[in-house]
KOLVO-104608 format. One record per residue: x negated, y, z negated of N, C-alpha, C in turn; residue in three letters; residue number from 1. Coordinates in nm, 2 decimals. Example, Ala and Ser with C-alpha at 12.3 -4.5 7.8 and 13.67 -1.06 7.14 Angstrom:
<recs>
[rec [-1.32; -0.57; -0.78]; [-1.23; -0.45; -0.78]; [-1.32; -0.33; -0.78]; "ALA"; 1]
[rec [-1.28; -0.22; -0.71]; [-1.37; -0.11; -0.71]; [-1.29; 0.00; -0.79]; "SER"; 2]
</recs>
This chain:
<recs>
[rec [-18.45; 17.40; 13.99]; [-18.39; 17.48; 14.09]; [-18.45; 17.46; 14.23]; "UNK"; 1]
[rec [-18.58; 17.44; 14.23]; [-18.65; 17.42; 14.36]; [-18.60; 17.30; 14.43]; "UNK"; 2]
[rec [-18.59; 17.19; 14.37]; [-18.54; 17.07; 14.43]; [-18.40; 17.08; 14.49]; "UNK"; 3]
[rec [-18.31; 17.15; 14.41]; [-18.18; 17.17; 14.46]; [-18.18; 17.26; 14.58]; "UNK"; 4]
[rec [-18.26; 17.36; 14.58]; [-18.27; 17.46; 14.69]; [-18.31; 17.39; 14.82]; "UNK"; 5]
[rec [-18.41; 17.30; 14.80]; [-18.47; 17.22; 14.92]; [-18.36; 17.13; 14.98]; "UNK"; 6]
[rec [-18.28; 17.07; 14.89]; [-18.18; 16.98; 14.94]; [-18.07; 17.06; 15.02]; "UNK"; 7]
[rec [-18.04; 17.18; 14.96]; [-17.94; 17.26; 15.03]; [-17.99; 17.31; 15.16]; "UNK"; 8]
[rec [-18.12; 17.35; 15.16]; [-18.18; 17.39; 15.29]; [-18.17; 17.29; 15.40]; "UNK"; 9]
[rec [-18.20; 17.16; 15.37]; [-18.20; 17.06; 15.47]; [-18.06; 17.03; 15.51]; "UNK"; 10]
[rec [-17.96; 17.04; 15.42]; [-17.82; 17.03; 15.47]; [-17.78; 17.14; 15.56]; "UNK"; 11]
[rec [-17.83; 17.26; 15.53]; [-17.81; 17.38; 15.62]; [-17.88; 17.36; 15.75]; "UNK"; 12]
[rec [-18.00; 17.31; 15.75]; [-18.08; 17.28; 15.87]; [-18.00; 17.18; 15.96]; "UNK"; 13]
[rec [-17.95; 17.07; 15.90]; [-17.88; 16.97; 15.98]; [-17.75; 17.03; 16.04]; "UNK"; 14]
[rec [-17.68; 17.10; 15.96]; [-17.55; 17.16; 16.01]; [-17.58; 17.25; 16.13]; "UNK"; 15]
[rec [-17.68; 17.33; 16.11]; [-17.72; 17.43; 16.22]; [-17.76; 17.36; 16.35]; "UNK"; 16]
[rec [-17.84; 17.26; 16.34]; [-17.88; 17.19; 16.46]; [-17.76; 17.12; 16.53]; "UNK"; 17]
[rec [-17.67; 17.07; 16.45]; [-17.55; 17.01; 16.51]; [-17.44; 17.10; 16.55]; "UNK"; 18]
[rec [-17.47; 17.23; 16.53]; [-17.38; 17.34; 16.56]; [-17.24; 17.33; 16.48]; "UNK"; 19]
[rec [-17.25; 17.27; 16.36]; [-17.14; 17.27; 16.27]; [-17.13; 17.40; 16.20]; "UNK"; 20]
[rec [-17.06; 17.50; 16.26]; [-17.08; 17.64; 16.21]; [-17.02; 17.66; 16.07]; "UNK"; 21]
[rec [-16.91; 17.60; 16.04]; [-16.84; 17.62; 15.91]; [-16.94; 17.57; 15.80]; "UNK"; 22]
[rec [-16.99; 17.45; 15.82]; [-17.08; 17.39; 15.72]; [-17.21; 17.47; 15.71]; "UNK"; 23]
[rec [-17.26; 17.52; 15.82]; [-17.38; 17.60; 15.82]; [-17.36; 17.73; 15.74]; "UNK"; 24]
[rec [-17.25; 17.79; 15.76]; [-17.22; 17.92; 15.69]; [-17.21; 17.89; 15.54]; "UNK"; 25]
[rec [-17.15; 17.77; 15.51]; [-17.13; 17.74; 15.37]; [-17.26; 17.71; 15.30]; "UNK"; 26]
[rec [-17.35; 17.63; 15.37]; [-17.48; 17.59; 15.31]; [-17.57; 17.72; 15.30]; "UNK"; 27]
[rec [-17.56; 17.81; 15.39]; [-17.64; 17.93; 15.39]; [-17.60; 18.01; 15.26]; "UNK"; 28]
[rec [-17.47; 18.02; 15.24]; [-17.42; 18.10; 15.12]; [-17.47; 18.03; 14.99]; "UNK"; 29]
[rec [-17.46; 17.89; 14.99]; [-17.51; 17.82; 14.87]; [-17.66; 17.84; 14.85]; "UNK"; 30]
[rec [-17.73; 17.84; 14.96]; [-17.88; 17.86; 14.94]; [-17.91; 18.00; 14.89]; "UNK"; 31]
[rec [-17.84; 18.10; 14.95]; [-17.87; 18.23; 14.90]; [-17.83; 18.26; 14.76]; "UNK"; 32]
[rec [-17.72; 18.19; 14.71]; [-17.68; 18.20; 14.57]; [-17.79; 18.13; 14.48]; "UNK"; 33]
[rec [-17.85; 18.03; 14.53]; [-17.94; 17.95; 14.45]; [-18.08; 18.01; 14.44]; "UNK"; 34]
[rec [-18.12; 18.08; 14.55]; [-18.26; 18.13; 14.56]; [-18.27; 18.28; 14.57]; "UNK"; 35]
[rec [-18.36; 18.34; 14.50]; [-18.39; 18.48; 14.52]; [-18.48; 18.50; 14.65]; "UNK"; 36]
[rec [-18.45; 18.61; 14.71]; [-18.52; 18.64; 14.84]; [-18.67; 18.63; 14.83]; "UNK"; 37]
[rec [-18.73; 18.68; 14.72]; [-18.87; 18.69; 14.71]; [-18.93; 18.56; 14.67]; "UNK"; 38]
[rec [-18.85; 18.45; 14.65]; [-18.91; 18.32; 14.61]; [-18.89; 18.22; 14.72]; "UNK"; 39]
[rec [-18.83; 18.26; 14.84]; [-18.80; 18.17; 14.95]; [-18.93; 18.10; 15.00]; "UNK"; 40]
[rec [-19.03; 18.18; 15.02]; [-19.16; 18.13; 15.07]; [-19.22; 18.03; 14.98]; "UNK"; 41]
[rec [-19.21; 18.05; 14.85]; [-19.27; 17.96; 14.76]; [-19.19; 17.83; 14.76]; "UNK"; 42]
[rec [-19.07; 17.83; 14.79]; [-18.98; 17.71; 14.79]; [-19.00; 17.63; 14.92]; "UNK"; 43]
[rec [-18.99; 17.71; 15.03]; [-18.98; 17.64; 15.17]; [-19.12; 17.63; 15.24]; "UNK"; 44]
[rec [-19.22; 17.71; 15.20]; [-19.35; 17.70; 15.26]; [-19.34; 17.72; 15.41]; "UNK"; 45]
[rec [-19.40; 17.62; 15.48]; [-19.41; 17.63; 15.63]; [-19.27; 17.64; 15.70]; "UNK"; 46]
[rec [-19.16; 17.61; 15.63]; [-19.03; 17.61; 15.68]; [-18.96; 17.75; 15.66]; "UNK"; 47]
[rec [-19.03; 17.84; 15.60]; [-18.97; 17.97; 15.58]; [-18.93; 18.04; 15.71]; "UNK"; 48]
[rec [-19.01; 18.04; 15.81]; [-18.98; 18.10; 15.93]; [-18.86; 18.04; 16.00]; "UNK"; 49]
[rec [-18.85; 17.91; 15.99]; [-18.73; 17.83; 16.04]; [-18.61; 17.88; 15.97]; "UNK"; 50]
[rec [-18.61; 17.89; 15.84]; [-18.50; 17.94; 15.76]; [-18.46; 18.08; 15.80]; "UNK"; 51]
[rec [-18.55; 18.17; 15.82]; [-18.52; 18.30; 15.86]; [-18.45; 18.31; 16.00]; "UNK"; 52]
[rec [-18.50; 18.22; 16.09]; [-18.43; 18.21; 16.22]; [-18.28; 18.16; 16.20]; "UNK"; 53]
[rec [-18.26; 18.06; 16.12]; [-18.13; 18.01; 16.09]; [-18.04; 18.12; 16.03]; "UNK"; 54]
[rec [-18.10; 18.19; 15.93]; [-18.02; 18.29; 15.86]; [-17.98; 18.40; 15.96]; "UNK"; 55]
[rec [-18.07; 18.45; 16.04]; [-18.04; 18.56; 16.13]; [-17.94; 18.51; 16.24]; "UNK"; 56]
[rec [-17.96; 18.39; 16.28]; [-17.87; 18.34; 16.39]; [-17.72; 18.32; 16.34]; "UNK"; 57]
[rec [-17.71; 18.28; 16.21]; [-17.58; 18.27; 16.15]; [-17.52; 18.41; 16.12]; "UNK"; 58]
[rec [-17.60; 18.50; 16.07]; [-17.55; 18.63; 16.03]; [-17.51; 18.71; 16.15]; "UNK"; 59]
[rec [-17.57; 18.70; 16.27]; [-17.53; 18.77; 16.39]; [-17.44; 18.69; 16.47]; "UNK"; 60]
[rec [-17.40; 18.57; 16.42]; [-17.30; 18.48; 16.49]; [-17.35; 18.43; 16.62]; "UNK"; 61]
[rec [-17.48; 18.42; 16.65]; [-17.53; 18.37; 16.78]; [-17.55; 18.23; 16.77]; "UNK"; 62]
[rec [-17.59; 18.17; 16.66]; [-17.62; 18.03; 16.64]; [-17.72; 17.99; 16.75]; "UNK"; 63]
[rec [-17.82; 18.08; 16.78]; [-17.91; 18.05; 16.88]; [-18.01; 17.94; 16.84]; "UNK"; 64]
[rec [-18.05; 17.86; 16.93]; [-18.14; 17.75; 16.89]; [-18.28; 17.80; 16.87]; "UNK"; 65]
[rec [-18.36; 17.71; 16.80]; [-18.50; 17.74; 16.78]; [-18.58; 17.75; 16.92]; "UNK"; 66]
[rec [-18.70; 17.78; 16.91]; [-18.79; 17.78; 17.03]; [-18.75; 17.88; 17.13]; "UNK"; 67]
[rec [-18.68; 17.99; 17.09]; [-18.63; 18.08; 17.18]; [-18.73; 18.16; 17.25]; "UNK"; 68]
[rec [-18.86; 18.17; 17.20]; [-18.96; 18.25; 17.26]; [-19.00; 18.20; 17.39]; "UNK"; 69]
[rec [-19.02; 18.06; 17.40]; [-19.05; 18.00; 17.52]; [-19.19; 18.02; 17.57]; "UNK"; 70]
[rec [-19.22; 17.97; 17.69]; [-19.35; 17.98; 17.75]; [-19.34; 18.07; 17.88]; "UNK"; 71]
[rec [-19.45; 18.12; 17.92]; [-19.45; 18.19; 18.05]; [-19.43; 18.10; 18.17]; "UNK"; 72]
[rec [-19.36; 18.15; 18.27]; [-19.34; 18.07; 18.39]; [-19.48; 18.04; 18.46]; "UNK"; 73]
[rec [-19.50; 17.92; 18.51]; [-19.62; 17.89; 18.58]; [-19.62; 17.96; 18.72]; "UNK"; 74]
[rec [-19.74; 17.99; 18.77]; [-19.75; 18.06; 18.90]; [-19.72; 17.97; 19.02]; "UNK"; 75]
[rec [-19.74; 17.84; 19.00]; [-19.73; 17.75; 19.11]; [-19.64; 17.63; 19.07]; "UNK"; 76]
[rec [-19.58; 17.57; 19.17]; [-19.51; 17.45; 19.14]; [-19.57; 17.34; 19.23]; "UNK"; 77]
[rec [-19.63; 17.24; 19.17]; [-19.69; 17.13; 19.25]; [-19.59; 17.06; 19.34]; "UNK"; 78]
[rec [-19.63; 17.02; 19.45]; [-19.54; 16.96; 19.55]; [-19.53; 16.81; 19.52]; "UNK"; 79]
[rec [-19.41; 16.75; 19.52]; [-19.40; 16.61; 19.49]; [-19.45; 16.53; 19.61]; "UNK"; 80]
[rec [-19.52; 16.43; 19.59]; [-19.57; 16.34; 19.69]; [-19.52; 16.20; 19.67]; "UNK"; 81]
[rec [-19.50; 16.12; 19.77]; [-19.45; 15.99; 19.75]; [-19.55; 15.90; 19.68]; "UNK"; 82]
[rec [-19.50; 15.81; 19.59]; [-19.58; 15.73; 19.51]; [-19.51; 15.60; 19.48]; "UNK"; 83]
[rec [-19.58; 15.49; 19.50]; [-19.51; 15.36; 19.49]; [-19.53; 15.30; 19.35]; "UNK"; 84]
[rec [-19.60; 15.37; 19.26]; [-19.61; 15.32; 19.13]; [-19.48; 15.31; 19.05]; "UNK"; 85]
[rec [-19.45; 15.21; 18.98]; [-19.33; 15.21; 18.90]; [-19.35; 15.29; 18.77]; "UNK"; 86]
[rec [-19.25; 15.35; 18.72]; [-19.26; 15.44; 18.61]; [-19.31; 15.36; 18.48]; "UNK"; 87]
[rec [-19.27; 15.23; 18.47]; [-19.32; 15.16; 18.36]; [-19.47; 15.13; 18.36]; "UNK"; 88]
[rec [-19.52; 15.12; 18.49]; [-19.67; 15.10; 18.50]; [-19.74; 15.23; 18.46]; "UNK"; 89]
[rec [-19.68; 15.34; 18.51]; [-19.74; 15.47; 18.47]; [-19.74; 15.50; 18.32]; "UNK"; 90]
[rec [-19.63; 15.46; 18.26]; [-19.62; 15.48; 18.11]; [-19.72; 15.39; 18.04]; "UNK"; 91]
[rec [-19.75; 15.27; 18.09]; [-19.85; 15.19; 18.03]; [-19.99; 15.26; 18.05]; "UNK"; 92]
[rec [-20.01; 15.32; 18.16]; [-20.13; 15.40; 18.18]; [-20.14; 15.51; 18.08]; "UNK"; 93]
[rec [-20.03; 15.58; 18.05]; [-20.03; 15.69; 17.95]; [-20.08; 15.64; 17.82]; "UNK"; 94]
[rec [-20.03; 15.52; 17.78]; [-20.08; 15.47; 17.65]; [-20.23; 15.43; 17.65]; "UNK"; 95]
[rec [-20.27; 15.37; 17.76]; [-20.41; 15.33; 17.77]; [-20.51; 15.45; 17.78]; "UNK"; 96]
[rec [-20.47; 15.55; 17.85]; [-20.55; 15.67; 17.87]; [-20.50; 15.79; 17.79]; "UNK"; 97]
[rec [-20.44; 15.76; 17.67]; [-20.38; 15.87; 17.59]; [-20.47; 15.98; 17.56]; "UNK"; 98]
[rec [-20.60; 15.95; 17.54]; [-20.69; 16.06; 17.50]; [-20.70; 16.17; 17.60]; "UNK"; 99]
[rec [-20.67; 16.14; 17.73]; [-20.67; 16.24; 17.83]; [-20.55; 16.33; 17.82]; "UNK"; 100]
[rec [-20.44; 16.27; 17.78]; [-20.32; 16.36; 17.75]; [-20.34; 16.44; 17.63]; "UNK"; 101]
[rec [-20.40; 16.38; 17.53]; [-20.43; 16.45; 17.40]; [-20.52; 16.57; 17.43]; "UNK"; 102]
[rec [-20.62; 16.55; 17.51]; [-20.71; 16.66; 17.54]; [-20.64; 16.77; 17.61]; "UNK"; 103]
[rec [-20.55; 16.74; 17.71]; [-20.48; 16.84; 17.78]; [-20.39; 16.92; 17.69]; "UNK"; 104]
[rec [-20.33; 16.86; 17.59]; [-20.24; 16.93; 17.50]; [-20.30; 16.98; 17.37]; "UNK"; 105]
[rec [-20.43; 16.95; 17.35]; [-20.50; 16.99; 17.23]; [-20.46; 16.91; 17.11]; "UNK"; 106]
[rec [-20.43; 16.78; 17.13]; [-20.39; 16.69; 17.02]; [-20.52; 16.62; 16.98]; "UNK"; 107]
[rec [-20.53; 16.60; 16.85]; [-20.65; 16.53; 16.79]; [-20.65; 16.38; 16.84]; "UNK"; 108]
[rec [-20.77; 16.33; 16.86]; [-20.79; 16.20; 16.92]; [-20.73; 16.09; 16.83]; "UNK"; 109]
[rec [-20.73; 16.11; 16.70]; [-20.69; 16.00; 16.61]; [-20.53; 15.99; 16.60]; "UNK"; 110]
[rec [-20.46; 16.08; 16.67]; [-20.32; 16.07; 16.67]; [-20.27; 15.94; 16.73]; "UNK"; 111]
[rec [-20.15; 15.90; 16.68]; [-20.09; 15.77; 16.72]; [-19.98; 15.80; 16.82]; "UNK"; 112]
[rec [-19.97; 15.71; 16.93]; [-19.87; 15.73; 17.03]; [-19.78; 15.60; 17.03]; "UNK"; 113]
[rec [-19.65; 15.62; 17.02]; [-19.56; 15.50; 17.02]; [-19.47; 15.52; 17.15]; "UNK"; 114]
[rec [-19.45; 15.41; 17.22]; [-19.38; 15.40; 17.34]; [-19.24; 15.36; 17.32]; "UNK"; 115]
[rec [-19.14; 15.41; 17.40]; [-19.00; 15.37; 17.38]; [-18.95; 15.39; 17.24]; "UNK"; 116]
[rec [-18.97; 15.51; 17.19]; [-18.94; 15.53; 17.05]; [-18.79; 15.55; 17.03]; "UNK"; 117]
[rec [-18.73; 15.47; 16.94]; [-18.59; 15.46; 16.92]; [-18.54; 15.58; 16.83]; "UNK"; 118]
[rec [-18.46; 15.66; 16.88]; [-18.40; 15.78; 16.81]; [-18.25; 15.76; 16.78]; "UNK"; 119]
[rec [-18.21; 15.63; 16.77]; [-18.07; 15.61; 16.73]; [-17.98; 15.66; 16.84]; "UNK"; 120]
[rec [-17.87; 15.73; 16.79]; [-17.77; 15.78; 16.88]; [-17.82; 15.87; 16.99]; "UNK"; 121]
[rec [-17.94; 15.93; 16.97]; [-18.00; 16.02; 17.06]; [-18.08; 15.95; 17.17]; "UNK"; 122]
[rec [-18.09; 15.82; 17.17]; [-18.16; 15.75; 17.28]; [-18.30; 15.71; 17.24]; "UNK"; 123]
[rec [-18.38; 15.68; 17.35]; [-18.52; 15.64; 17.33]; [-18.61; 15.73; 17.41]; "UNK"; 124]
[rec [-18.70; 15.79; 17.34]; [-18.80; 15.88; 17.40]; [-18.91; 15.79; 17.46]; "UNK"; 125]
[rec [-18.96; 15.83; 17.58]; [-19.07; 15.76; 17.64]; [-19.18; 15.74; 17.54]; "UNK"; 126]
[rec [-19.22; 15.85; 17.48]; [-19.33; 15.85; 17.38]; [-19.30; 15.95; 17.27]; "UNK"; 127]
[rec [-19.34; 15.91; 17.15]; [-19.35; 16.00; 17.04]; [-19.50; 15.99; 16.98]; "UNK"; 128]
[rec [-19.56; 16.11; 16.97]; [-19.70; 16.11; 16.92]; [-19.70; 16.16; 16.78]; "UNK"; 129]
[rec [-19.76; 16.09; 16.69]; [-19.77; 16.12; 16.55]; [-19.91; 16.19; 16.53]; "UNK"; 130]
[rec [-19.91; 16.32; 16.50]; [-20.03; 16.40; 16.48]; [-20.02; 16.47; 16.35]; "UNK"; 131]
[rec [-20.07; 16.41; 16.24]; [-20.06; 16.48; 16.11]; [-19.92; 16.51; 16.07]; "UNK"; 132]
[rec [-19.90; 16.64; 16.04]; [-19.76; 16.69; 16.00]; [-19.68; 16.74; 16.12]; "UNK"; 133]
[rec [-19.72; 16.69; 16.24]; [-19.65; 16.73; 16.37]; [-19.61; 16.60; 16.45]; "UNK"; 134]
[rec [-19.50; 16.62; 16.52]; [-19.46; 16.51; 16.61]; [-19.44; 16.57; 16.75]; "UNK"; 135]
[rec [-19.48; 16.50; 16.85]; [-19.46; 16.54; 16.99]; [-19.37; 16.44; 17.06]; "UNK"; 136]
[rec [-19.26; 16.48; 17.11]; [-19.18; 16.39; 17.20]; [-19.22; 16.42; 17.34]; "UNK"; 137]
[rec [-19.25; 16.31; 17.42]; [-19.29; 16.32; 17.55]; [-19.21; 16.24; 17.65]; "UNK"; 138]
[rec [-19.15; 16.30; 17.75]; [-19.08; 16.23; 17.86]; [-19.17; 16.23; 17.98]; "UNK"; 139]
[rec [-19.19; 16.12; 18.05]; [-19.27; 16.11; 18.16]; [-19.19; 16.07; 18.29]; "UNK"; 140]
[rec [-19.23; 16.13; 18.40]; [-19.17; 16.10; 18.53]; [-19.28; 16.07; 18.63]; "UNK"; 141]
[rec [-19.27; 15.97; 18.70]; [-19.37; 15.94; 18.80]; [-19.36; 16.03; 18.92]; "UNK"; 142]
[rec [-19.24; 16.09; 18.94]; [-19.23; 16.18; 19.05]; [-19.18; 16.32; 19.00]; "UNK"; 143]
[rec [-19.10; 16.39; 19.07]; [-19.05; 16.52; 19.02]; [-18.96; 16.51; 18.91]; "UNK"; 144]
[rec [-18.97; 16.60; 18.81]; [-18.87; 16.61; 18.70]; [-18.75; 16.68; 18.75]; "UNK"; 145]
[rec [-18.63; 16.61; 18.74]; [-18.51; 16.67; 18.79]; [-18.44; 16.75; 18.68]; "UNK"; 146]
[rec [-18.33; 16.81; 18.71]; [-18.26; 16.89; 18.60]; [-18.21; 16.81; 18.49]; "UNK"; 147]
[rec [-18.19; 16.68; 18.51]; [-18.14; 16.59; 18.40]; [-18.24; 16.58; 18.29]; "UNK"; 148]
[rec [-18.37; 16.62; 18.31]; [-18.47; 16.61; 18.21]; [-18.45; 16.71; 18.10]; "UNK"; 149]
[rec [-18.38; 16.82; 18.13]; [-18.36; 16.93; 18.04]; [-18.28; 16.88; 17.91]; "UNK"; 150]
[rec [-18.17; 16.82; 17.94]; [-18.09; 16.77; 17.82]; [-18.15; 16.66; 17.75]; "UNK"; 151]
[rec [-18.22; 16.57; 17.83]; [-18.28; 16.45; 17.78]; [-18.39; 16.48; 17.68]; "UNK"; 152]
[rec [-18.49; 16.57; 17.72]; [-18.60; 16.59; 17.62]; [-18.55; 16.68; 17.51]; "UNK"; 153]
[rec [-18.45; 16.76; 17.53]; [-18.40; 16.85; 17.42]; [-18.33; 16.77; 17.31]; "UNK"; 154]
[rec [-18.26; 16.67; 17.35]; [-18.19; 16.59; 17.25]; [-18.29; 16.50; 17.17]; "UNK"; 155]
[rec [-18.40; 16.47; 17.23]; [-18.50; 16.40; 17.15]; [-18.57; 16.49; 17.05]; "UNK"; 156]
[rec [-18.59; 16.61; 17.09]; [-18.65; 16.71; 17.00]; [-18.55; 16.73; 16.88]; "UNK"; 157]
[rec [-18.42; 16.75; 16.91]; [-18.33; 16.76; 16.80]; [-18.33; 16.65; 16.71]; "UNK"; 158]
[rec [-18.33; 16.53; 16.76]; [-18.33; 16.41; 16.68]; [-18.45; 16.41; 16.58]; "UNK"; 159]
[rec [-18.57; 16.44; 16.63]; [-18.69; 16.45; 16.55]; [-18.68; 16.56; 16.45]; "UNK"; 160]
[rec [-18.62; 16.68; 16.49]; [-18.60; 16.79; 16.39]; [-18.51; 16.75; 16.28]; "UNK"; 161]
[rec [-18.40; 16.68; 16.31]; [-18.31; 16.64; 16.21]; [-18.38; 16.55; 16.10]; "UNK"; 162]
[rec [-18.48; 16.47; 16.14]; [-18.55; 16.39; 16.05]; [-18.66; 16.46; 15.97]; "UNK"; 163]
[rec [-18.68; 16.59; 16.00]; [-18.78; 16.66; 15.92]; [-18.75; 16.66; 15.78]; "UNK"; 164]
[rec [-18.62; 16.65; 15.74]; [-18.58; 16.65; 15.60]; [-18.64; 16.54; 15.52]; "UNK"; 165]
[rec [-18.69; 16.43; 15.59]; [-18.75; 16.32; 15.52]; [-18.89; 16.36; 15.46]; "UNK"; 166]
[rec [-18.94; 16.47; 15.50]; [-19.07; 16.52; 15.45]; [-19.19; 16.46; 15.51]; "UNK"; 167]
[rec [-19.18; 16.39; 15.62]; [-19.30; 16.33; 15.68]; [-19.37; 16.42; 15.77]; "UNK"; 168]
[rec [-19.31; 16.52; 15.82]; [-19.37; 16.62; 15.91]; [-19.29; 16.75; 15.91]; "UNK"; 169]
[rec [-19.36; 16.85; 15.97]; [-19.30; 16.99; 15.96]; [-19.28; 17.05; 16.09]; "UNK"; 170]
[rec [-19.33; 17.00; 16.20]; [-19.32; 17.07; 16.33]; [-19.29; 16.96; 16.44]; "UNK"; 171]
[rec [-19.22; 17.00; 16.54]; [-19.18; 16.92; 16.65]; [-19.21; 16.99; 16.78]; "UNK"; 172]
[rec [-19.29; 16.93; 16.87]; [-19.31; 16.98; 17.00]; [-19.25; 16.89; 17.11]; "UNK"; 173]
[rec [-19.21; 16.95; 17.22]; [-19.15; 16.87; 17.33]; [-19.24; 16.89; 17.46]; "UNK"; 174]
[rec [-19.26; 16.78; 17.53]; [-19.34; 16.78; 17.65]; [-19.28; 16.70; 17.76]; "UNK"; 175]
[rec [-19.29; 16.75; 17.88]; [-19.25; 16.67; 18.00]; [-19.37; 16.65; 18.09]; "UNK"; 176]
[rec [-19.40; 16.53; 18.12]; [-19.51; 16.49; 18.21]; [-19.46; 16.44; 18.34]; "UNK"; 177]
[rec [-19.49; 16.51; 18.45]; [-19.43; 16.48; 18.58]; [-19.53; 16.52; 18.69]; "UNK"; 178]
[rec [-19.50; 16.47; 18.81]; [-19.58; 16.50; 18.92]; [-19.55; 16.64; 18.97]; "UNK"; 179]
[rec [-19.43; 16.69; 18.96]; [-19.39; 16.82; 19.00]; [-19.26; 16.87; 18.93]; "UNK"; 180]
[rec [-19.24; 17.00; 18.94]; [-19.12; 17.06; 18.88]; [-19.06; 17.16; 18.98]; "UNK"; 181]
[rec [-18.93; 17.16; 19.00]; [-18.87; 17.26; 19.08]; [-18.87; 17.39; 19.01]; "UNK"; 182]
[rec [-18.85; 17.50; 19.08]; [-18.85; 17.63; 19.02]; [-18.75; 17.64; 18.91]; "UNK"; 183]
[rec [-18.63; 17.59; 18.93]; [-18.52; 17.60; 18.83]; [-18.56; 17.52; 18.71]; "UNK"; 184]
[rec [-18.60; 17.40; 18.72]; [-18.64; 17.31; 18.61]; [-18.76; 17.38; 18.53]; "UNK"; 185]
[rec [-18.85; 17.43; 18.61]; [-18.97; 17.49; 18.55]; [-18.93; 17.61; 18.46]; "UNK"; 186]
[rec [-18.83; 17.69; 18.52]; [-18.79; 17.81; 18.44]; [-18.71; 17.77; 18.31]; "UNK"; 187]
[rec [-18.63; 17.67; 18.32]; [-18.55; 17.63; 18.20]; [-18.63; 17.56; 18.10]; "UNK"; 188]
[rec [-18.73; 17.48; 18.14]; [-18.82; 17.41; 18.04]; [-18.90; 17.52; 17.97]; "UNK"; 189]
[rec [-18.95; 17.61; 18.05]; [-19.04; 17.72; 17.99]; [-18.95; 17.80; 17.89]; "UNK"; 190]
[rec [-18.83; 17.84; 17.93]; [-18.74; 17.92; 17.85]; [-18.72; 17.85; 17.71]; "UNK"; 191]
[rec [-18.71; 17.72; 17.72]; [-18.68; 17.64; 17.60]; [-18.80; 17.59; 17.53]; "UNK"; 192]
[rec [-18.92; 17.64; 17.56]; [-19.04; 17.61; 17.49]; [-19.08; 17.46; 17.50]; "UNK"; 193]
[rec [-19.05; 17.41; 17.62]; [-19.09; 17.27; 17.64]; [-19.21; 17.27; 17.73]; "UNK"; 194]
[rec [-19.32; 17.20; 17.69]; [-19.44; 17.21; 17.77]; [-19.43; 17.12; 17.89]; "UNK"; 195]
[rec [-19.49; 17.17; 18.00]; [-19.49; 17.10; 18.13]; [-19.63; 17.06; 18.17]; "UNK"; 196]
[rec [-19.65; 16.93; 18.19]; [-19.79; 16.88; 18.23]; [-19.77; 16.81; 18.36]; "UNK"; 197]
[rec [-19.85; 16.84; 18.46]; [-19.84; 16.78; 18.59]; [-19.96; 16.67; 18.60]; "UNK"; 198]
[rec [-19.92; 16.57; 18.67]; [-20.02; 16.46; 18.70]; [-20.03; 16.43; 18.85]; "UNK"; 199]
[rec [-20.12; 16.35; 18.89]; [-20.14; 16.31; 19.03]; [-20.12; 16.16; 19.05]; "UNK"; 200]
[rec [-20.05; 16.10; 18.96]; [-20.03; 15.95; 18.96]; [-20.13; 15.89; 18.86]; "UNK"; 201]
[rec [-20.23; 15.97; 18.82]; [-20.32; 15.92; 18.72]; [-20.32; 16.02; 18.60]; "UNK"; 202]
[rec [-20.41; 16.00; 18.51]; [-20.43; 16.10; 18.40]; [-20.56; 16.17; 18.41]; "UNK"; 203]
[rec [-20.62; 16.16; 18.53]; [-20.76; 16.22; 18.54]; [-20.75; 16.37; 18.56]; "UNK"; 204]
[rec [-20.64; 16.43; 18.62]; [-20.64; 16.57; 18.65]; [-20.52; 16.64; 18.59]; "UNK"; 205]
[rec [-20.49; 16.61; 18.47]; [-20.37; 16.67; 18.40]; [-20.39; 16.82; 18.38]; "UNK"; 206]
[rec [-20.27; 16.89; 18.40]; [-20.27; 17.03; 18.38]; [-20.14; 17.07; 18.31]; "UNK"; 207]
[rec [-20.16; 17.15; 18.20]; [-20.05; 17.20; 18.13]; [-20.02; 17.34; 18.19]; "UNK"; 208]
[rec [-19.91; 17.35; 18.27]; [-19.90; 17.46; 18.36]; [-19.82; 17.58; 18.30]; "UNK"; 209]
[rec [-19.75; 17.56; 18.19]; [-19.68; 17.68; 18.13]; [-19.74; 17.71; 17.99]; "UNK"; 210]
[rec [-19.87; 17.71; 17.98]; [-19.94; 17.71; 17.85]; [-19.92; 17.84; 17.77]; "UNK"; 211]
[rec [-19.91; 17.95; 17.84]; [-19.90; 18.08; 17.77]; [-19.76; 18.09; 17.70]; "UNK"; 212]
[rec [-19.77; 18.11; 17.57]; [-19.65; 18.13; 17.49]; [-19.61; 18.28; 17.49]; "UNK"; 213]
[rec [-19.51; 18.32; 17.40]; [-19.46; 18.46; 17.40]; [-19.57; 18.55; 17.34]; "UNK"; 214]
</recs>
């Protein structure tokens, strides 16, 4: 029963992320028929909270996305300054000095970072960091992060969440690394629980500016 329930859960998870509402409702009903309420935690473990979010979102017909709690808005917005560095050169610097980014985000030093990570139909993320049972998708900008970054980094997070069913990891975090953020972009990234890290053209003075969660 447990294996069947897990398969149904990941089908439910996929349908929910893709906003396929009819299938999501169907798989939720199948899961609830298969599993007793008091045994869900034993079956899903760390994904129980994710299931409860899905269940409540379907039952109230909101189909609201995960990460709804978000982060607190930062008090300041760093001002963009002109910089002649090419983005590819900066991204090479990120790989070379990755431990400075890891320290800023609280990621363990032995984590692996992969550049230009192919996510199929969802595109290529600038970086994906492999840290134990967690994945971090990171988009970097040498200058200010524009509103286009919102959809860009969110689709990478969805792509990684869809692959959670493979059992290789349990959590996905999203990060934008940029020289500055406009108030609108900062508000939307914070609302969607996407971490914002500012740089000065190097990785020497990194700051995670919306660090406080709900």
